[in-house]
N, C-alpha and C positions, 0 to 999 in steps of 0.2 A: 660507477660513472653516472652522473645525473642525466636524465633524459632531456633532450632538446625540446623546449616548449614548442607547441604547434603555432604556426602563424595565425594572425587574426583571420576569421572566416569572411570571405567575400561572397555574398549571395548574388545569383544572377537576377533574382527578383528584387525590384526596388520599390514596390508599392507598399501600402499600409495594411493590407489584409494578409499578413504573414503569420501563420500558426507555428508554434514550437510544440514538440511532443516529446515526452519522456516517460519512462516507466520506473516503478519501484516494486521489488518483491519477487524477482525471478529465483533467487536462491533460498528463501525460507522454506521450511517444512510445513508451514501452516498458513491458511488464509488465502485471500485473493492476490493476484498480481494486479496492481493498480497503476493506471496510466492517466496522464492529464494532457490536455491541449489548451494552449493559451494564445490569444491574439492580443498583444500589447497595444496601447494607445500612444503613438508618438507624441501627442500633445500632453500626455500626463506621464512623464518618465518616472521610473522607480529606481532610486539609488540603491546600490549594494547588491544587485542581483548576481548570484554566483551559484556554482554547483552546490546543491543542497547538502551533500555529504561533507562539505568543507565549512558549513555554517554551524554555529551553536544552535541548540534547540530553541533558545529564547529568540535568537535572531531570525530563525526560520519562521517561528510563529508570528513575529512582527511583519515580516515580508509577506507571509501568507495573507494576512488581513489587507495589506496594501495592494496585493495583486487582485484580490477579490473586489476591492473598491475601485481600482484605477484601470484594470484591463478592459479592452473593448468586449471581450468574450472569453469565457473559460468553461471547461467541461471535464468531467471525470469519466473514464472508461475502466472497466474491470472484467476480469474472468475469475469466477469463484473456484475453490479447490476441486469441486467435482468436474468442472469444465477442464481444468488443467489435467486431471487424471484421464479425461476422455481424449483430449486433443494433443497433449504434451506441452511443456512449458513454453517452447518457442512459438508454436501456433497460437496458444492462448494469449501470449503477449501481443502478437500481431493483431489478433482479433480485438483485444482490449484497446489497442491504439486506434483501430478503425472506429470503435464505438466512441472513443473520446472525441475524435474529429467530427464524426457524424452528429454528436451532441452539441456542438457549438451553435449558439444562437445566431451567429453571423458566419456565413459560408466563407472559408478562407480561399484566397486565390492561389496560395502556395503554401506548402508544408515542409518544415525542416524537422527531421527525426534524429534524435540522439542515437549514435551507433554507426554500424556499417551497412545497413540495409533498411528499406522501407517495406511496409506491407504492400500487397498487391491491391491497390485501390484506384479510384478514378481521379483523385486530386493530383495536380502537378506537384512533385516533391523531390527531395533528395536527402540522403543521410549525411550526418555530420559527425565525424569522429571526435569524441570529447566535446560534443556540442553543448553539454550542460555547463561548460566553462568558457565557451567561445561565442555562444548565441544567447542573447538576453531572453528571448521568448522560450528557448529550451530550458534555460536556468529557471525561469518562472514556472514552467511545467514541472520541473523536477522538484521544486519546493512544494507545489500544490499536491503532487502525488505522494511525496514522502510524509508531509504533515498528515494527510488523510489516512495513509496506511498506519503510521505510528499511533494515531489515535484509535484506530480500529484494534490494534494489538493491545492497547491499554484496556479497551472494553472487553476484549476476549479474555484477558487476565481475570476480570471480575466474574466471567462466566465459568472459566476453568482455572481456578486458583491452583498454585503450586508449580506451574510451568515457567514462571518468570518472563512471560511474554512482553510485559511492559518494558523490561530491560533489554532483552536481546532481540525483540521484534520478530521472533520466530525463526531466526537463523540457527543452523545446527551447531550451536555452542556446546561445550561440555555440560553446562547447566541444563540446557534444553534436552540433550540426549539422555542425561541421567534421569530427568523427570519423566521422559517418555518410557524409559525402562521400568520406572517405578510405578507410574500411574496408568500407562497405556495410551493409546492414540485417541484423540478427540474426534468428533465428526467433522471438525474443520481442518484436520490434518490432511496433507496430500498423500493419498495412499499409493500413488505411483512412484513416490520418491523412496529409494531403497531403505534408508533408516527407518522410515515409517512402516514400510512393508515388513521389515524384520521384527519390529516391535509388535505389530499386529499378530504375526505368526507365533511370537514367543509369549507375549503378555495379553494381548487382546485389546479391547476398547476401554476407554476411560469410563470408570464408574464413579460418579460423584456421590459422596456420602451425604445424604440429606438428613439433618437431625430431626428426630421424631418428637412430637409434642408428648409430654408425660400424660399418662392416662388420668382422666378426671376421677378423683376419689369419690366413691359413693358412700353416703351415710344413711342410717336409718332415719326416718322422718321424726321419731320421737327422741333422738339422741340428746338434744340440748333443751328439752322441755323443762327440766328441773333446775337449769342454770339461770341465775339472775336474782 
């Protein structure tokens, strides 16, 4: 039975300094959890904003550039893997959201957060269930966060080849789990996540094989004196 779509969201705040906040990366086994905060400019609307997961990569990248150009303010917040291991993924996500809002060049008067709860912070705010498809500012934040993290996974793939990070973005897919069992866990993996813990216990840490330069051949000084 298809789910009944949620009604349009009606915000109690009606001013122009409304920030939308969303996160990407709670489920992966590697890398940071990335959040974004965006204050859109009502005078410069952006067509086609939607939940980043429902957009093609090409469309996300186009919208990403438009958001950077047209938004009143935007900011990235993050918690790295070692912080996630220390805090747990929920607390790390809340902290990353707070960092994103605190980093805005313009202080928001109200904040809408995708999900069912907000961090404990001083900004007036409220959570919005499925906010990434109901609130344009949250949609914009979801696009910024996802494009940012996807690009980081592609960069990590160049540092740690063989894991397929550019394709599965660090999620626990069969390809990722098989690579972990074969190669071991990198320093960027979240050690508090059980699949990573099990790999470290069984296999250890990733050891990248660096090709060595062939030794320079040494010749006697007079070897070629009679040639010519």
